N, C-alpha and C positions, 0 to 999 in steps of 0.2 A: 765083934758088933760095935766097932767103931768104922769101921771099914760097910758095916749094912749100912748105921748114921749116915756115915759120909755116900754113899750110894742114892738115900730116898735125899737125901739134901740136894745133890746133883737132877736127880732126876722131879722135882721139886722146881729148880730153878728153870731144867729145859720147859717142863710143861708150862710153869707161868709166861717165859719167852715166847713159847709157840702161841698160847691165848692171847696173850698181848701181840700178838702178827697178829692174828686176825680178828681181832677188835677193830670197827670202824673207825674210823679216827676222826676227832674231834671239829667243831666249827672252828675257822681261822678266827682271830680276834683279829680288828680294824679300829685304832685309834680316831674317835673322829672327835669334831666341836659344834659346838649349838653354834649358826649364824643366822645372819638374813640380811634384807637390806637396808640400806640406813638413808632414808629422805632428810636431804640438808634443806632446811630453810633459809630462807633470805631475802632481802628487799628488792625490788626491781631498782628504787635508785638509790643510790647515794647516801649520808648525811647521821645526824644525830637520832639516838633512838630517845625517841620522849616517853614509850614505856614500852616495857615488859609484862607482856599481864599472865605469864607462867613458867611454870620451874620445875627441873628435874623428877620427875616421877608422875607430871601431870598426865593425867589421859585428856589428849585431844581429838573432837572430833574433826571429819572436813568440812573446812570452810570457816572453820576456825576462828575467831582472831587473837594473833600473836603475841605481834608487837606492833608500837603503833610509830612510825616515822616524825622527827620534827617537822612540820610544814609550814613553818612563816615564812620561810626561799619559795615554796614551789607555792604558797598562796598568792605572793608577792606576784609571781609572774606569770599566775591566771588570770590575780585583776590589769595588770601590763597589757595585755593580750586583749583584754575584753574590752578595755579602753582605746586599745588602737582599733579593733574590728570595728568601734561606735564612729571614731574621727572618719577612719575610713569610708564606710557606711555614709556619711553628713557628706563625703566630699564627692560621694556617687549620686548624692543626691543632688549637690549644685551643679555636678557636669550636666546632667542629665539635665537636668532645666537649661542651662543654656546652650546644650543642644537642641533642645526644642524650638527654644527665642532663633536660634542661629536658621534652623529647620524654618519656620514660620515666617521670616525675614528675609529668607534666603528667594523663598516661593512668592510672594506678595512681590517681592522685586524682579522678579523674572515675570511676572503675570504681568504687572504694572509695561516694563519694558517692551513686550511681547505686544500691550492693546496699543503703547505710543507707536511703535514699529509699525503693526498694521493701519492706526490710523494717517501716519504719514505718508505710507504707498496708497490709500484711498485720496491721500489731498491730491497727491503728485499727478494718480488718473487725471484728479478731475483740473488742475494746472495743464494737462498733457492737450484735455478736452478743447480748454478756455484755448490756448493755445493754438491749436487747430484753427476754431472755430474764427479768432482775430483773424492766422494767416487769410482767410477764406475772404474776410470782408476786405480785410488791406488791398489785395487781391483786385479784390472787384470797383473796389473805390480808386484804388489806381489807376485803369481802367475808365471808369467813368469820368474821372476827370482828368484822364486825357483825349479824352472826348468831349471833355468839356460839358457833360452835363454834368459830374459832381464839382460843386465849391470847393477849392483846396482845401478850406479850412476841415471838409468831413473825410477829406483823406491824411488832413493831418490828425487828425479824432484818432483816424483809422490805426493809424502808424505809432500812435502812443499806446491804444487798448493794444495791441502786439506788442508791443516791447513790454509793457506790464506784465500779459499774460505769459511769457518767454522769460521775466525775471523770476514770477512765483511760481513757473515750474524748476528752475534753477534753487530757490531756493527749498523745494521742495522734493529735491531730491538731494541738497546738504541737510536738511532734515531728516529722511530716511537714514544720510549716513550715521549721522547724530543717535540716531534711536537702535541701529545695529550696534553699532560699540558700546550702548549704552545695556543691551541685550548682552552682548559678550564681556563686558564687567558683571553681570545678575549670575549671567552662567561662570563666569570666573570663581566668585564669590560660594558658590556650591565646593566649591575647596575648603575653603571653611568648615564648612559642616561635619564633611570627612574627618579633617580634624582634630574637631570637639568628638564626631565619633569614635576616635582611635581614643581620644582621653578618656575617657568613657568604659573602653573595652578595658584599656591598662589599667583604671581607676577600680573597676571588676576581679582583674585579674591580683591585684593587692587585697581586696578584700579580699577573694578566698585565700589569699596564702594565710593572712590572719588570720579567716577564719581555722583553718590548719593548727597555725601554730597555738590559738587558744584552745583548740581539739585537744590539741598534745601536752598543753598544761595541765585543762582537766584531767587528762589519762594520768599523766606523772606525777598527779594530787591523789590520784583514787592509788597509785603504788604504795602511797604512805602508808596501807594498809598491810598489815604481813598478814596473809592466811594461813591455814593449813591448809594442806593440798591433798592431806591422805588422811582416815584416823587412825591412832595409835596414840605411843607411849613417848615424852620426851626424856630423851636419853643422855642426851648431854646439851646442856646449856652454851655456846661457845660465846657468846658477846655480855656485855651485863647490861643497865639501863645508862643513856647517858655518855655511853660510851659512842662513836664517830667512825662509820663503816662505810665500804666498798659499797654496788650496788654488785650482790649475787656474794655477797659473802655469807657465811652461815652465820647465823640467830643461834638455832637451836636443829638438833638431829632427832629425828622421829623414827620409832622402829614401831614395828606393828607385830604384838607377838601370838598373833591370830597367823600369821605367816615366819615362824621363824622352822628352820631343815638343819639338820644335823650333813658335814661335808666331811667327808672320809677318804685319802688316798687307799689306793687298794695297788698292789704290784702286776705288771702286765701280766704274770704268772696265773692271775682269778681273773682279770677282768671279762676275759671272757664267758665266765658262770653269770655274771649279772645282769639283767633284761629290763629293761623299764616295764616299771608295774610290779616286781618283786617286792615281798613283804621279808623284810627281813630284823629279826632283833634285836633293839636299840637298849641297849642297860647303862641307868646313870651311873656315878658315883656312891648314891644313896642302897644300889643293887635296885629298886627300882627298872620293873621291863615293862617295854610296852615298843608293840611292830611302827617301823617305820618303811610309807613305801618308796621306793627306788622312781626317781621321776627325770632325773639328770642324770648322764655317764657322759663324760667327758670325749668328744671326737681325736683330738690330741693331746699327745702323752705330755707328762709334767718334765719334771726335775728325776733324774736318778738319785733311786736311795741305795744302789749298791753300786760301789765302783771297781772292777777287775782290774788292777795292778798289775796283774800277767801280760795284760795282754793277750790272755788267750782266748779270752770269753765277751762278749757282750756286755754293758750295763745294762742292769735293769730298770726299767724305767715304771711310772705309775702313773695311773689317770683317777680323775677327781669321781667318786658318787656323793651325790644332793639326796635323800632322805626326805618327805616331808613327813611331821609326828604332830599324833595329835597335842597340844597343849589345852587345851580347855581348862585346865584344872591351873594352870601357869605355874609348873614349876621346870619349866625348864625354862633356863637363862641363855641369854648372848655370851658368846665364853665358853661355856661350859661343855668341861670332857665330860664325852659318852662316849661307848665300844659297842661295834657294831659286828654281831659276830653272822659270818656267812659260811653254809654249811657247803663241807668241799667233799662229800661223800661222791 
């Protein structure tokens, strides 16, 4: 009897072992964690936080005002550059007026000198004609006087007239030299116009530089308002109202609860079983289950989870896998542990 019972136990164990070996293996359970990409929001200019308008847990919308930096220094810069632009603009106006005056004065001087030169040239031609006429009269009178036809007084008058005409010609030539010199001086004064033009251009460039500085001050003043770049929830408030922070230093960290995913690491032994778009079961610590869609599988291996101390086999590495999980019910939270079931049939 005892032998029969023993045989039945052995037979039952063998049968159970047989069916256990024939039963398909269960899914591989991966431990994952809920995560997302944080958005760190900070000012584009350093300074003191004048107002902080949100706290941890507050929902914020895109472009919503989160904080306002103290603006006294920025407003002072803006006012300074605005006054600088006005001052340089006034200087530009004065230089332009001076340029117009120089241009008119120089043009008048050149025109007057040219007219005087033309008059002197005409006077010289007239003097040349008068001299030629006086020479002819003198020659004729000299012959008549030598023949005794003309009295000596007439010859003397002819000589005097000739000398006077010659003197007028010399005076006309000197006047031409004087007027040519005046024209040269008037043309030289045109250099003053070019100098004044350079002053105008320099002041205009200064005005443009000051306007650029004012625009920069306006932009920096607009940076005093810190706004949310995306919709989300305030996860961390890294600074407090009244603190002095640097440009780019985070004030708050935002997360998008509609953009959470589950991250899990899978050994290279099973990674080839996962494809983008696969639907895997994700179990929460409460036991609630939902489906997740694989949207990322790392191309490079991560750290090794099993080290071969005997140096006879290679280490087993892992690959990161990410699954998008629906969170409309807001039951997922960043940092929550999850369990991902991977069928290995």
